[in-house]
LUMGU-97568 format. One record per residue (C-alpha): residue number from 1; residue in one letter; x, y, z. Coordinates in nm, 2 decimals, padded with zeros to 4 digits, always signed. Layout:
NUM,A,X,Y,Z
...
This chain:
1,M,+00.00,+00.00,+00.00
2,V,+00.28,+00.25,+00.09
3,E,+00.45,+00.18,-00.24
4,A,+00.14,+00.23,-00.43
5,V,+00.06,+00.56,-00.26
6,F,+00.40,+00.70,-00.31
7,G,+00.44,+00.56,-00.67
8,L,+00.74,+00.33,-00.58
9,H,+00.82,+00.08,-00.85
10,Q,+00.55,+00.22,-01.07
11,H,+00.62,+00.29,-01.43
12,V,+00.45,+00.57,-01.63
13,S,+00.50,+00.49,-02.00
14,I,+00.61,+00.77,-02.22
15,P,+00.39,+00.80,-02.53
16,L,+00.55,+00.65,-02.84
17,A,+00.52,+00.98,-03.02
18,Q,+00.76,+01.14,-02.77
19,L,+01.02,+00.86,-02.78
20,L,+01.15,+00.96,-03.12
21,Q,+01.25,+01.30,-03.24
22,D,+01.17,+01.43,-03.58
23,G,+01.32,+01.22,-03.86
24,E,+01.44,+00.94,-03.63
25,V,+01.39,+00.57,-03.72
26,V,+01.44,+00.22,-03.57
27,A,+01.69,+00.00,-03.76
28,I,+01.63,-00.38,-03.76
29,V,+01.96,-00.56,-03.86
30,D,+01.92,-00.94,-03.94
31,D,+02.03,-01.16,-04.22
32,D,+01.68,-01.33,-04.21
33,A,+01.44,-01.14,-04.42
34,A,+01.14,-01.30,-04.27
35,I,+01.23,-01.19,-03.92
36,R,+01.30,-00.84,-04.04
37,A,+00.97,-00.82,-04.22
38,L,+00.78,-00.95,-03.92
39,L,+00.94,-00.70,-03.68
40,R,+00.89,-00.41,-03.92
41,I,+00.52,-00.48,-03.96
42,Y,+00.47,-00.50,-03.59
43,F,+00.67,-00.19,-03.51
44,E,+00.50,+00.01,-03.78
45,Q,+00.16,-00.10,-03.66
46,H,+00.25,+00.06,-03.32
47,G,+00.37,+00.38,-03.47
48,L,+00.75,+00.34,-03.50
49,P,+00.92,+00.40,-03.84
50,V,+01.15,+00.11,-03.93
51,L,+01.44,+00.05,-04.18
52,E,+01.56,-00.30,-04.26
53,C,+01.93,-00.39,-04.29
54,A,+02.07,-00.73,-04.39
55,S,+02.44,-00.67,-04.31
56,A,+02.67,-00.45,-04.10
57,T,+02.78,-00.26,-04.41
58,E,+02.42,-00.17,-04.49
59,L,+02.36,-00.06,-04.13
60,M,+02.66,+00.18,-04.12
61,Q,+02.55,+00.33,-04.46
62,V,+02.20,+00.39,-04.32
63,M,+02.33,+00.54,-03.99
64,A,+02.55,+00.77,-04.19
65,S,+02.25,+00.92,-04.38
66,R,+01.96,+00.88,-04.13
67,H,+01.90,+00.96,-03.76
68,V,+01.88,+00.61,-03.61
69,A,+01.74,+00.61,-03.25
70,L,+01.74,+00.23,-03.19
71,V,+01.93,-00.06,-03.35
72,L,+01.79,-00.42,-03.31
73,L,+02.12,-00.59,-03.39
74,D,+02.16,-00.96,-03.46
75,I,+02.48,-01.09,-03.32
76,G,+02.55,-01.31,-03.62
77,L,+02.58,-01.12,-03.95
78,P,+02.72,-01.24,-04.29
79,D,+02.99,-00.97,-04.31
80,T,+03.08,-00.94,-03.94
81,D,+02.96,-01.04,-03.59
82,G,+02.75,-00.81,-03.38
83,L,+03.00,-00.80,-03.09
84,S,+03.27,-00.65,-03.32
85,L,+03.02,-00.41,-03.48
86,L,+02.88,-00.29,-03.14
87,P,+03.18,-00.07,-03.03
88,R,+03.19,+00.11,-03.37
89,I,+02.82,+00.19,-03.34
90,I,+02.86,+00.32,-02.99
91,E,+03.17,+00.53,-03.08
92,Q,+03.03,+00.69,-03.40
93,H,+02.67,+00.72,-03.28
94,P,+02.67,+00.75,-02.90
95,D,+02.31,+00.87,-02.89
96,A,+02.17,+00.55,-03.05
97,A,+02.03,+00.27,-02.83
98,V,+02.14,-00.09,-02.92
99,V,+01.95,-00.41,-02.83
100,M,+02.14,-00.73,-02.91
101,L,+01.96,-01.03,-03.05
102,T,+02.13,-01.38,-03.04
103,G,+02.04,-01.74,-03.08
104,I,+02.29,-01.84,-02.81
105,S,+02.17,-01.83,-02.45
106,D,+02.50,-01.76,-02.28
107,L,+02.55,-01.54,-01.98
108,Q,+02.90,-01.46,-02.08
109,V,+02.79,-01.34,-02.42
110,A,+02.52,-01.12,-02.26
111,L,+02.77,-00.97,-02.02
112,E,+03.01,-00.90,-02.30
113,C,+02.73,-00.72,-02.50
114,M,+02.65,-00.50,-02.20
115,R,+03.02,-00.42,-02.13
116,K,+03.06,-00.30,-02.49
117,G,+02.76,-00.06,-02.46
118,A,+02.45,-00.25,-02.55
119,T,+02.13,-00.11,-02.39
120,D,+01.97,-00.46,-02.36
121,Y,+02.01,-00.83,-02.47
122,L,+01.76,-01.09,-02.60
123,S,+01.81,-01.46,-02.67
124,K,+01.62,-01.62,-02.96
125,P,+01.36,-01.76,-02.99
126,V,+01.16,-01.47,-02.85
127,Q,+00.81,-01.34,-02.91
128,V,+00.76,-01.03,-03.12
129,E,+00.57,-00.86,-02.84
130,E,+00.87,-00.92,-02.60
131,I,+01.11,-00.77,-02.86
132,F,+00.88,-00.46,-02.89
133,Y,+00.86,-00.43,-02.52
134,V,+01.24,-00.44,-02.48
135,A,+01.28,-00.19,-02.77
136,R,+01.03,+00.04,-02.61
137,K,+01.21,+00.03,-02.28
138,A,+01.54,+00.10,-02.46
139,L,+01.38,+00.41,-02.62
140,E,+01.24,+00.52,-02.29
141,K,+01.58,+00.49,-02.13
142,R,+01.73,+00.68,-02.41
143,R,+01.47,+00.95,-02.37
144,L,+01.54,+00.98,-02.00
145,I,+01.91,+01.01,-02.07
146,F,+01.83,+01.30,-02.30
147,E,+01.60,+01.46,-02.04
148,N,+01.87,+01.42,-01.78
149,R,+02.12,+01.59,-02.01
150,K,+01.87,+01.87,-02.07
151,Y,+01.81,+01.91,-01.69
152,Q,+02.18,+01.90,-01.62
153,A,+02.24,+02.18,-01.88
154,E,+01.95,+02.38,-01.73
155,L,+02.10,+02.34,-01.38
156,E,+02.44,+02.45,-01.50
157,E,+02.28,+02.75,-01.67
158,A,+02.08,+02.83,-01.36
159,H,+02.40,+02.80,-01.15
160,F,+02.58,+03.04,-01.39
161,R,+02.30,+03.29,-01.37
162,I,+02.29,+03.27,-00.99
163,Q,+02.67,+03.31,-00.97
164,L,+02.65,+03.60,-01.22
165,L,+02.38,+03.78,-01.03
166,H,+02.57,+03.72,-00.71
167,Q,+02.88,+03.88,-00.85
168,L,+02.68,+04.17,-00.98
169,S,+02.52,+04.22,-00.64
170,E,+02.86,+04.21,-00.47
171,K,+03.00,+04.47,-00.71
172,M,+02.70,+04.70,-00.65
173,N,+02.73,+04.66,-00.28
174,T,+03.11,+04.73,-00.27
175,V,+03.13,+05.04,-00.49
176,Y,+02.96,+05.37,-00.54
177,L,+02.83,+05.35,-00.89
178,S,+02.97,+05.64,-01.09
179,T,+02.88,+05.66,-01.46
180,V,+03.18,+05.44,-01.54
181,E,+03.09,+05.18,-01.28
182,L,+02.73,+05.19,-01.40
183,D,+02.83,+05.13,-01.76
184,Q,+03.04,+04.83,-01.64
185,I,+02.74,+04.68,-01.45
186,L,+02.50,+04.74,-01.74
187,R,+02.75,+04.58,-01.98
188,A,+02.78,+04.29,-01.75
189,V,+02.40,+04.25,-01.75
190,L,+02.40,+04.25,-02.13
191,V,+02.68,+03.99,-02.13
192,G,+02.48,+03.77,-01.91
193,I,+02.18,+03.80,-02.14
194,T,+02.37,+03.72,-02.45
195,S,+02.62,+03.46,-02.32
196,K,+02.53,+03.10,-02.40
197,E,+02.60,+03.00,-02.04
198,G,+02.35,+03.27,-01.94
199,L,+02.02,+03.33,-02.12
200,G,+02.17,+03.27,-02.47
201,F,+02.01,+03.55,-02.66
202,N,+02.20,+03.66,-02.97
203,R,+02.17,+04.03,-02.91
204,A,+02.07,+04.27,-02.63
205,F,+02.00,+04.64,-02.65
206,L,+01.97,+04.89,-02.36
207,A,+01.76,+05.21,-02.40
208,M,+01.72,+05.47,-02.13
209,F,+01.54,+05.80,-02.08
210,D,+01.76,+06.10,-02.11
211,D,+01.80,+06.34,-01.82
212,D,+01.49,+06.54,-01.89
213,G,+01.28,+06.23,-01.96
214,R,+01.17,+06.35,-02.30
215,F,+01.32,+06.08,-02.51
216,L,+01.41,+05.71,-02.48
217,R,+01.75,+05.67,-02.63
218,G,+01.97,+05.36,-02.71
219,R,+02.27,+05.36,-02.47
220,M,+02.46,+05.04,-02.54
221,A,+02.43,+04.69,-02.70
222,I,+02.60,+04.36,-02.72
223,G,+02.58,+04.11,-03.00
224,P,+02.77,+03.95,-03.29
225,S,+02.70,+04.04,-03.65
226,S,+02.71,+03.66,-03.73
227,R,+02.68,+03.33,-03.55
228,E,+03.04,+03.24,-03.65
229,E,+03.17,+03.55,-03.48
230,A,+02.97,+03.47,-03.16
231,D,+03.11,+03.11,-03.15
232,R,+03.47,+03.24,-03.20
233,V,+03.44,+03.49,-02.92
234,W,+03.30,+03.24,-02.67
235,R,+03.56,+02.97,-02.77
236,E,+03.84,+03.21,-02.69
237,I,+03.68,+03.30,-02.35
238,E,+03.63,+02.93,-02.26
239,A,+03.99,+02.85,-02.36
240,Q,+04.11,+03.12,-02.12
241,E,+03.89,+03.00,-01.83
242,L,+03.78,+03.34,-01.73
243,N,+03.53,+03.42,-01.45
244,F,+03.23,+03.64,-01.53
245,L,+03.38,+03.98,-01.45
246,Q,+03.69,+03.89,-01.64
247,I,+03.45,+03.80,-01.93
248,V,+03.30,+04.15,-01.90
249,E,+03.65,+04.31,-01.92
250,K,+03.74,+04.09,-02.21
251,L,+03.43,+04.18,-02.41
252,K,+03.47,+04.55,-02.32
253,E,+03.81,+04.54,-02.49
254,T,+03.67,+04.39,-02.81
255,S,+03.34,+04.56,-02.81
256,K,+03.47,+04.86,-03.01
257,T,+03.50,+04.65,-03.32
258,Q,+03.28,+04.34,-03.26
259,D,+02.98,+04.53,-03.13
260,A,+03.01,+04.82,-03.38
261,A,+02.70,+04.71,-03.57
262,V,+02.47,+04.66,-03.28
263,N,+02.59,+04.98,-03.11
264,N,+02.51,+05.17,-03.43
265,I,+02.16,+05.03,-03.40
266,A,+02.14,+05.14,-03.03
267,R,+02.25,+05.49,-03.11
268,A,+01.99,+05.52,-03.38
269,L,+01.71,+05.42,-03.14
270,V,+01.52,+05.73,-03.03
271,V,+01.16,+05.73,-02.92
272,S,+00.96,+06.03,-02.78
273,A,+00.82,+05.97,-02.43
274,E,+00.49,+06.12,-02.55
275,D,+00.44,+05.83,-02.79
276,T,+00.26,+05.61,-02.53
277,E,+00.13,+05.37,-02.79
278,N,+00.48,+05.27,-02.89
279,I,+00.56,+04.93,-02.75
280,L,+00.89,+05.05,-02.59
281,I,+00.72,+05.34,-02.41
282,S,+00.42,+05.13,-02.31
283,S,+00.65,+04.86,-02.17
284,V,+00.85,+05.10,-01.94
285,L,+00.55,+05.31,-01.84
286,G,+00.32,+05.02,-01.79
287,R,+00.60,+04.81,-01.63
288,R,+00.53,+04.50,-01.82
289,S,+00.72,+04.28,-02.06
290,Y,+00.62,+04.21,-02.43
291,R,+00.72,+03.93,-02.66
292,V,+00.68,+04.03,-03.02
293,S,+00.66,+03.76,-03.29
294,P,+00.46,+03.72,-03.61
295,G,+00.33,+03.39,-03.46
296,N,+00.19,+03.53,-03.14
297,G,-00.06,+03.79,-03.25
298,W,+00.16,+04.07,-03.38
299,V,+00.07,+04.14,-03.74
300,P,+00.17,+04.42,-03.99
301,V,-00.11,+04.66,-04.05
302,P,-00.11,+04.98,-04.28
303,L,-00.10,+05.29,-04.07
304,E,-00.40,+05.45,-04.25
305,R,-00.63,+05.17,-04.10
306,R,-00.55,+05.31,-03.75
307,N,-00.76,+05.61,-03.65
308,G,-00.54,+05.89,-03.52
309,Y,-00.22,+05.70,-03.46
310,G,+00.09,+05.88,-03.59
311,A,-00.10,+06.14,-03.79
312,G,+00.16,+06.35,-03.97
313,R,+00.45,+06.16,-03.81
314,N,+00.50,+05.83,-04.00
315,N,+00.36,+05.93,-04.35
316,G,+00.15,+05.62,-04.39
317,A,+00.43,+05.37,-04.30
318,T,+00.35,+05.02,-04.20
319,I,+00.34,+04.94,-03.82
320,Y,+00.29,+04.62,-03.63
321,E,-00.01,+04.58,-03.40
322,R,-00.14,+04.33,-03.15
323,R,-00.49,+04.20,-03.23
324,D,-00.72,+03.98,-03.04
325,R,-00.71,+03.63,-03.20
326,A,-01.07,+03.55,-03.12
327,E,-01.22,+03.85,-03.30
328,D,-01.12,+04.14,-03.51
329,V,-01.13,+04.42,-03.25
330,A,-00.95,+04.76,-03.23
331,P,-00.57,+04.72,-03.18
332,V,-00.43,+04.78,-02.83
333,L,-00.07,+04.84,-02.90
334,A,+00.16,+04.93,-03.19
335,V,+00.51,+04.81,-03.29
336,P,+00.64,+05.08,-03.54
337,K,+00.77,+04.94,-03.86
338,D,+01.07,+05.17,-03.81
339,L,+01.17,+04.96,-03.50
340,I,+01.13,+04.64,-03.70
341,N,+01.35,+04.78,-03.98
342,L,+01.61,+04.92,-03.74
343,L,+01.65,+04.58,-03.56
344,D,+01.61,+04.39,-03.89
345,E,+01.42,+04.14,-03.68
346,D,+01.04,+04.08,-03.62
347,S,+01.08,+03.85,-03.32
348,F,+01.21,+04.00,-02.99
349,V,+01.12,+04.06,-02.63
350,V,+01.10,+04.40,-02.45
351,V,+01.15,+04.41,-02.07
352,P,+01.12,+04.73,-01.87
353,L,+01.37,+04.89,-01.63
354,Y,+01.22,+05.07,-01.33
355,S,+01.23,+05.13,-00.96
356,P,+00.93,+05.19,-00.73
357,G,+00.98,+05.57,-00.78
358,R,+01.08,+05.61,-01.14
359,S,+01.11,+05.45,-01.48
360,F,+01.45,+05.41,-01.65
361,G,+01.42,+05.24,-01.98
362,V,+01.40,+04.90,-02.15
363,I,+01.61,+04.60,-02.25
364,I,+01.54,+04.45,-02.60
365,A,+01.67,+04.10,-02.67
366,D,+01.64,+03.88,-02.98
367,N,+01.78,+03.57,-03.15
368,Y,+01.88,+03.75,-03.47
369,V,+02.14,+03.49,-03.57
370,T,+02.00,+03.16,-03.46
371,R,+01.63,+03.25,-03.51
372,R,+01.55,+03.03,-03.20
373,D,+01.20,+03.08,-03.05
374,I,+01.19,+03.29,-02.74
375,Q,+01.05,+03.09,-02.45
376,G,+00.85,+03.21,-02.15
377,S,+01.12,+03.09,-01.92
378,H,+01.38,+03.30,-02.09
379,I,+01.15,+03.61,-02.04
380,G,+01.13,+03.54,-01.67
381,A,+01.51,+03.51,-01.64
382,L,+01.55,+03.82,-01.85
383,E,+01.33,+04.01,-01.61
384,L,+01.55,+03.90,-01.33
385,F,+01.86,+04.04,-01.51
386,A,+01.65,+04.36,-01.58
387,S,+01.58,+04.40,-01.20
388,H,+01.96,+04.40,-01.13
389,A,+02.01,+04.65,-01.40
390,S,+01.74,+04.87,-01.25
391,L,+01.90,+04.84,-00.91
392,A,+02.23,+04.95,-01.05
393,I,+02.08,+05.24,-01.23
394,E,+01.89,+05.35,-00.92
395,Q,+02.20,+05.32,-00.71
396,S,+02.40,+05.52,-00.96
397,L,+02.14,+05.80,-00.97
398,L,+02.13,+05.81,-00.60
399,H,+02.51,+05.83,-00.58
400,N,+02.52,+06.11,-00.84
401,E,+02.24,+06.30,-00.66
402,R,+02.43,+06.26,-00.34
403,Q,+02.74,+06.40,-00.50
404,R,+02.55,+06.70,-00.64
405,K,+02.41,+06.76,-00.29
406,I,+02.76,+06.74,-00.14
407,V,+02.88,+07.00,-00.40
408,E,+02.59,+07.22,-00.33
409,L,+02.66,+07.20,+00.05
410,E,+03.02,+07.27,+00.00
411,A,+02.93,+07.58,-00.22
412,M,+02.69,+07.69,+00.05
413,N,+02.95,+07.65,+00.32
414,Q,+03.20,+07.85,+00.11
415,E,+02.93,+08.12,+00.07
416,L,+02.87,+08.12,+00.44
417,D,+03.24,+08.16,+00.50
418,R,+03.25,+08.45,+00.26
419,S,+02.95,+08.61,+00.42
420,K,+03.11,+08.57,+00.76
421,D,+03.43,+08.73,+00.64
422,L,+03.23,+09.02,+00.48
423,L,+03.04,+09.07,+00.81
424,V,+03.37,+09.08,+01.01
425,A,+03.51,+09.32,+00.76
426,A,+03.20,+09.54,+00.78
427,E,+03.22,+09.55,+01.15
428,R,+03.59,+09.64,+01.13
429,Y,+03.52,+09.92,+00.88
430,S,+03.23,+10.04,+01.10
431,A,+03.46,+10.06,+01.41
432,L,+03.73,+10.22,+01.20
433,G,+03.49,+10.48,+01.06
434,H,+03.37,+10.58,+01.41
435,M,+03.73,+10.61,+01.53
436,A,+03.84,+10.80,+01.22
437,A,+03.54,+11.04,+01.24
438,Q,+03.63,+11.12,+01.60
439,L,+03.99,+11.17,+01.52
440,V,+03.91,+11.40,+01.23
441,H,+03.67,+11.60,+01.44
442,I,+03.90,+11.63,+01.75
443,I,+04.25,+11.68,+01.61
444,R,+04.20,+11.82,+01.27
445,N,+04.17,+12.19,+01.37
446,P,+04.46,+12.18,+01.63
447,I,+04.69,+12.01,+01.38
448,T,+04.60,+12.27,+01.11
449,S,+04.66,+12.55,+01.36
450,I,+05.00,+12.41,+01.46
451,G,+05.10,+12.37,+01.10
452,G,+05.00,+12.72,+01.01
453,V,+05.17,+12.88,+01.31
454,S,+05.50,+12.68,+01.24
455,R,+05.50,+12.80,+00.87
456,I,+05.45,+13.17,+00.98
457,L,+05.73,+13.14,+01.24
458,S,+05.96,+12.99,+00.97
459,K,+05.91,+13.29,+00.75
460,K,+05.98,+13.54,+01.03
461,N,+06.27,+13.35,+01.20
462,V,+06.63,+13.45,+01.12
463,D,+06.81,+13.21,+01.36
464,P,+06.93,+12.90,+01.18
465,E,+06.90,+12.69,+01.50
466,W,+06.54,+12.78,+01.54
467,A,+06.47,+12.72,+01.17
468,K,+06.58,+12.36,+01.21
469,Y,+06.32,+12.29,+01.48
470,L,+06.05,+12.48,+01.30
471,N,+06.11,+12.27,+00.99
472,V,+06.06,+11.95,+01.19
473,I,+05.73,+12.08,+01.33
474,T,+05.62,+12.18,+00.98
475,H,+05.71,+11.84,+00.82
476,E,+05.54,+11.63,+01.10
477,T,+05.22,+11.84,+01.09
478,E,+05.21,+11.78,+00.71
479,R,+05.23,+11.40,+00.78
480,L,+04.95,+11.43,+01.03
481,E,+04.74,+11.64,+00.78
482,S,+04.80,+11.37,+00.51
483,T,+04.68,+11.10,+00.75
484,L,+04.38,+11.30,+00.84
485,E,+04.30,+11.36,+00.47
486,D,+04.31,+10.98,+00.41
487,L,+04.09,+10.92,+00.71
488,F,+03.85,+11.19,+00.59
489,D,+03.84,+11.03,+00.25
490,F,+03.77,+10.69,+00.40
491,V,+03.50,+10.81,+00.64
492,G,+03.35,+11.06,+00.40
493,Q,+03.29,+10.81,+00.11
494,G,+02.91,+10.84,+00.07
495,E,+02.66,+10.79,-00.20
496,I,+02.80,+10.71,-00.55
497,H,+02.69,+10.96,-00.81
498,Q,+02.67,+10.76,-01.13
499,E,+02.77,+10.91,-01.46
500,R,+02.92,+10.78,-01.79
501,L,+03.30,+10.80,-01.78
502,S,+03.56,+10.77,-02.05
503,L,+03.81,+10.55,-01.86
504,C,+04.12,+10.62,-02.06
505,V,+04.07,+11.00,-02.05
506,L,+04.02,+10.98,-01.67
507,L,+04.33,+10.77,-01.63
508,K,+04.55,+11.01,-01.84
509,K,+04.43,+11.32,-01.64
510,T,+04.49,+11.14,-01.31
511,A,+04.85,+11.03,-01.41
512,L,+04.93,+11.39,-01.52
513,L,+04.86,+11.51,-01.16
514,L,+05.18,+11.32,-01.06
515,Q,+05.39,+11.44,-01.35
516,S,+05.61,+11.66,-01.14
517,S,+05.67,+11.38,-00.88
518,M,+05.76,+11.14,-01.16
519,A,+06.00,+11.39,-01.32
520,K,+06.17,+11.46,-00.99
521,Q,+06.23,+11.08,-00.92
522,G,+06.33,+10.99,-01.28
523,V,+06.01,+10.79,-01.35
524,T,+05.88,+10.76,-01.71
525,W,+05.53,+10.63,-01.79
526,E,+05.33,+10.51,-02.08
527,M,+04.97,+10.41,-02.14
528,E,+04.80,+10.17,-02.38
529,C,+04.43,+10.19,-02.46
530,P,+04.21,+10.00,-02.71
531,D,+04.11,+10.17,-03.03
532,Q,+03.75,+10.21,-02.90
533,E,+03.73,+10.41,-02.59
534,P,+03.59,+10.19,-02.30
535,L,+03.30,+10.35,-02.12
536,I,+03.21,+10.28,-01.76
537,Q,+02.94,+10.39,-01.52
538,G,+03.06,+10.54,-01.19
539,D,+03.15,+10.83,-00.96
540,M,+03.43,+11.03,-01.13
541,Q,+03.57,+11.17,-00.80
542,Q,+03.59,+10.83,-00.64
543,I,+03.73,+10.65,-00.94
544,R,+03.99,+10.92,-00.98
545,L,+04.08,+10.90,-00.61
546,A,+04.12,+10.52,-00.63
547,F,+04.36,+10.54,-00.93
548,L,+04.54,+10.84,-00.79
549,H,+04.63,+10.62,-00.48
550,L,+04.75,+10.34,-00.71
551,F,+04.96,+10.56,-00.93
552,R,+05.11,+10.74,-00.63
553,N,+05.20,+10.41,-00.47
554,A,+05.37,+10.30,-00.79
555,V,+05.57,+10.62,-00.82
556,E,+05.67,+10.62,-00.46
557,A,+05.79,+10.26,-00.50
558,M,+06.04,+10.38,-00.77
559,A,+06.24,+10.63,-00.56
560,D,+06.55,+10.57,-00.78
561,G,+06.37,+10.59,-01.11
562,G,+06.18,+10.34,-01.32
563,R,+05.89,+10.29,-01.55
564,L,+05.52,+10.30,-01.49
565,T,+05.30,+10.11,-01.74
566,I,+04.93,+10.14,-01.76
567,V,+04.75,+09.89,-02.00
568,V,+04.37,+09.90,-02.06
569,T,+04.20,+09.60,-02.22
570,V,+03.84,+09.49,-02.27
571,V,+03.76,+09.12,-02.19
572,E,+03.41,+08.97,-02.20
573,G,+03.21,+09.28,-02.11
574,Q,+03.46,+09.41,-01.86
575,V,+03.75,+09.65,-01.87
576,V,+04.08,+09.55,-01.71
577,V,+04.33,+09.81,-01.60
578,S,+04.68,+09.67,-01.54
579,I,+04.93,+09.90,-01.35
580,V,+05.29,+09.78,-01.35
581,D,+05.59,+09.94,-01.18
582,T,+05.95,+09.84,-01.18
583,G,+06.01,+09.90,-00.81
584,P,+06.11,+09.64,-00.55
585,G,+05.75,+09.50,-00.52
586,I,+05.58,+09.36,-00.21
587,P,+05.69,+09.02,-00.07
588,E,+05.42,+08.75,-00.14
589,F,+05.36,+08.68,+00.23
590,Y,+05.25,+09.05,+00.26
591,L,+05.01,+09.05,-00.03
592,D,+04.71,+08.92,+00.16
593,K,+04.76,+09.19,+00.43
594,A,+04.84,+09.48,+00.20
595,K,+04.47,+09.59,+00.17
596,D,+04.41,+09.57,+00.55
597,P,+04.35,+09.91,+00.72
598,F,+04.67,+10.07,+00.87
599,F,+04.90,+09.80,+00.71
600,T,+05.20,+09.96,+00.53
601,T,+05.55,+09.87,+00.43
602,K,+05.65,+10.23,+00.38
603,T,+05.86,+10.42,+00.64
604,Y,+05.61,+10.70,+00.62
605,G,+05.25,+10.60,+00.53
606,T,+04.90,+10.57,+00.68
607,G,+04.81,+10.22,+00.54
608,M,+04.47,+10.35,+00.44
609,G,+04.53,+10.39,+00.06
610,L,+04.47,+10.04,-00.06
611,T,+04.19,+09.98,+00.18
612,L,+04.02,+10.29,+00.03
613,V,+04.09,+10.17,-00.33
614,E,+03.94,+09.83,-00.26
615,R,+03.63,+09.99,-00.10
616,I,+03.57,+10.22,-00.40
617,I,+03.63,+09.95,-00.67
618,R,+03.39,+09.70,-00.50
619,A,+03.13,+09.97,-00.46
620,H,+03.14,+10.01,-00.84
621,G,+03.09,+09.63,-00.89
622,G,+03.45,+09.56,-00.97
623,S,+03.75,+09.37,-00.83
624,F,+04.10,+09.47,-00.73
625,S,+04.41,+09.24,-00.69
626,L,+04.78,+09.25,-00.64
627,K,+05.05,+09.01,-00.77
628,P,+05.43,+09.02,-00.82
629,H,+05.52,+09.11,-01.17
630,P,+05.76,+08.87,-01.35
631,G,+06.12,+09.01,-01.32
632,S,+06.06,+09.28,-01.06
633,G,+05.79,+09.52,-00.94
634,L,+05.42,+09.49,-00.87
635,E,+05.12,+09.45,-01.09
636,V,+04.79,+09.59,-00.98
637,R,+04.48,+09.47,-01.17
638,V,+04.15,+09.66,-01.15
639,V,+03.85,+09.51,-01.32
640,L,+03.53,+09.72,-01.38
641,P,+03.21,+09.64,-01.56
642,L,+03.16,+09.82,-01.90
643,Q,+02.87,+10.05,-01.93
């Protein structure tokens, strides 16, 4: 009872129609024509095609030209014995089953037949029914061997796919997917789809939406231009015993030439996201897979038979539609003929790429070379590969978005730092302004009085000794008056009175104010201006004051003579004024401090000049910088916006 319930020792016969593949026959080999005829009639009555052979030579000729599934082989033949022929049959036709027939009932002979590869052994005389039963069992055993091979191959393919997907998962989990890393992952997915150890498709195309989501564009593809090319590539890879990721690298090296044709197809694939009736857009937006084949309901239909589809876009071109097989109803989806022509293939599968939050694109796979039918199991496995591709794309997009956020945060932090520096500077200038205003108010009149009295006394004095002391008082009060003047200029800078200014004219007039000082110190100067006079918008007094400070600093730096060069150029909507002197310059470690209030490298100086210059230039929307000039001296660059 237990055995019956669980099916132990039960045999479920395989239908005769499934025991032989297309074109296969049973060969009866015996030198007795009557036995051959009797067996042939019985076998054919039960649905098995039979060929008769009277000798070993005749059998080998038949097996060379026909697919023989089973040989009923008499052990005694006129041209050779069956035991000698058996190894030849097994060696040359290993898929053929052989049942030995002999008139000698000898256990040693039977064992020898089995050792040499016979499927079974029968001793004559024997009933025809028994021969047929043994032949059927031999064919069933042969069929089970084939099924076992098929299952073994499927297990190996499944193991390869699992190993491949595991390696892809490991790679995605151990790296941040930049664009380069993403392309490697996507190429690996396409390799898995097209490799014969993987899904075995001939070609695979990847199409993705562009950044703004307006178009679906082909991104990459893998596939040979011929079956011979595919076999050669994979033979080379097998010979080198590469793992999967090494296979990806190997194919990446050769893809520039071998995948040129399919990549040209991929680059030509462009579909508008608004074309929702297109099968590619429908697949990715509807998140479902489609298998297109002339045999599964997709038929070519002239475009004019469709109401409204593609009006003005395809000019009456033929498209492919899916129609209900039961009745002629309105079409539900279209496969543009342009896509069929582009792929040069009318049988393919489309699988979407998407994450819960967004759609990415599609994978298109076909058997362009082998023309093998696309099975449902292949589509399921293809969807598994597509899910890994979708995960990789999602991870890459998240990584890129994270990188953009980091850049934005860094820029924000830099802006905050600049704002903090500006706030500190504003507070310093405010404190300096209050202090300067009080100084100007408190000591300006006394200093002016002291200076005036000392000059009057110098004119009336006749004693040389007293003249020396009066000159010191006069000189020092002049210094104090100069300092107060700078402070007054700094504090007194108020509202800017905008007017149109000819910059070169203003610069020439400003430089001429220092002509006597330059002549006294042996300084020469020159000025270069563009042919078209640059015009700026600003306060003439303040701009003149800023350049007067810069020119005076340059002249004072050349106490022993030198050359002052002023060059005016126009660059991208801005005017650049370069002021170069041949003096000793400023050490680089002082350049950052040179514009700070009260900082000076002069023996006599207030340290307010460059601070005032920077304040004026910035108030006019410009910039001001210092840098050592090649050779010697200092170069000052002032950039102002053109009118």
